[in-house]
N, C-alpha and C positions, 0 to 999 in steps of 0.2 A: 404189943405196941400200945395198947390202951393203958396198961399199968406202968410200964417202964419207959415209954417213948421209943422212938425209932433209933436203931443203933448207928454208931458212927464208924464201926469197924467190925472185923471178924476175928476168929481165933485161928492162929496158925502155929502149930507146934506148941500149944499150950499158952501162947502169948497173944495179947491183944495187938492187932495190926489195923491201922486206919485204912479206910476204903473211901473212895469217892461216893458221895451220897446224892449228888444233884440229879434230878430227874432227867435232864438232857443227856447226861453221860449214859444212863441206862437205856434210854430210847436208842441212842447210837449203838450201844452194845447189842440190843435186840436186832437192829438193822444189820449189824455185822454178822450175827449168828444166822440170820435169814438170807444172807447174800450167797447165791449159788456160785459166784465167781471167786469167793474166798476159799482157797485150798484147805482141806480138812486139817492138814498138818500145821497150818499157820493160825488157825482160829484161836487156839489156846494162848499163844503168845500175844496176839492182838487183844484178847480179852484182858490179860494181865496188864498190858500197856494202858488200856482204857480205864481199868478199875482201880489201880493202886497208884497213889501219888508218888512222884519221883523225888520229891524233896522231903528231907527229914524235918520234923517239927522239933521244937525245943524239948529236950529230954529223951529224944529217940536216938539210939545208937546208929541206926541206919534208916534209910527211907523205906516206906511200905513196899515200894516196887522191888527194892533189893531183898527185902524179907520174902516177898512172893517168889522171886527168882531162886531163892534158896530151897524152896519146897514147891515147885511149880504145879504139880498135880493137885496137891492139897489146896494151893491158892486158887486154882481154877474151880475146884469143887466148892470152896468157900464163897467165891464170887458168884457162882451160879446159885448157890443157896441164898445169898443176899438178894439176888435178883428175884428169886421166888419167895421172898419175904420169910425165909426160914421154913417154908412148908415142904415136907417131903413129896416127891413125885409119886402120886398114887396111880394104880393101874387104871387105864382108860376103859370106859364102856365100849361096846361094839359100835354104838352110834358115834361116840367121840372119835374112835379110830377111823371110821369112814370120813368124818368131817375133817380130821387132821390131815388127810391126804390132799385136801383142797386148801389152797392158800386163801385165808380169809381176811388178811389185813396187811397193809403196807404203810409203815410210818411216814414215808415220803409222799406217796400217792394220796394217802388219806389224811394228811396233816390238816387240811382245811376243815374237815369234819370234827377233828379233835378241838381245834380252835373255837369253832362255832358251838359245839356241845358244852365245853367248859365255860364259855361265856354265858350261854343260855341257862345252864343248870346250876352253876356255881358262882357266876359273876366274876370269873377269873379271866384275865387277858393273857393268854398263853404266848402272845407275840411280844410281850413286855420283856426286853432283854434283862431287866433287873429282877425279874420274878425268880425267887429262890424257893425251892420246895424239895423236901426229901423224897427220894424215889418211892419209898413205901407209902407216903401220903398220896403222891401222884397215882401210883398203881391202884391204890384203894379207891380213889375217886374215879379213875377210868373204869375199873371193873364194876363200880357202883352206878354207872350211868344207866338210866332206865331203858327198858326194851324199846321204847318209842324214840330214843335218841338216834340220830343218824348213824353214829358209829356202831351201836349195837345192831341196828336194823341192817346195815350193810353186811356185817359179819353173819347174821342169821340168813340173809338172802344168799350169800356166796357159799355157805356150807349146807344149804337145804338139800335134802335127799329126795331127788325126783324119781328114783328108780322104781318105786311102787305106784307112781302116779300115772294117770291116763287122761286122754282127752283134753278138755278145756283147762282142767286144773294143772296138768303137766305143762301145757303151753304157757299158762300164766306164770308158773314158777320159772320156766326157762327164759321167758322174756325178761323177768326181773333179774335173773342171773346175768343175762347178756348186758343189761343196762349197768349193772354193778361190777362188771368184769374188770379185773386187774390186768395190766399189760403183761404179756408173757415174757419170761426171762430165759426159759429153757425150752428145749424141744418138747419135753413132757407137758409143760404148761401151755405151749402153743397147741398141742394136740387136744388138751382139755378145753381150751378156749374155742377151738373149732367145733368140738362136740357140743358145747353150750350154745354157740352161735347158730349152728345148723340143726340142733335138737336131735342128734343121732347118737 
């Protein structure tokens, strides 16, 4: 990205295919992929619909969406790769696996913290409807928020491992988790929230 800029498309079947690059599109994609009410069989189709423009540009024989439908599995992989900024998924550490079982972030519920943090640290008004930003830039800025930012602090609190803590330290961590708790969407999350709330 530093040398060549952020891409405007992906490769499908050896050809360049445009993809939507706006940060809002990919926040919505992440919300979609995190939604437990979206059936697994529908997720790929919804991803293609969100990621690939339906209108052909000048010089294109078909729209990017039509190109994606011609090779849907490859198009889904390419879109996920774009979302990850081209980085391959690496094996998680044991600590990361434990943390991944706990929902640490919700773009809808936590939106105010993103707005506040981007204003505070970058001087950017994320509520400005005219703000255009490539997803790779947005994601770089979001991941680059300092540990003391509200967004990073919330994620750290929500994924903190209290299993080896005792006494006052455990009580303090559990109280922090209860204050930062996300609303439950599934029975598993309701059970996790009860565990946090009652410290059992």
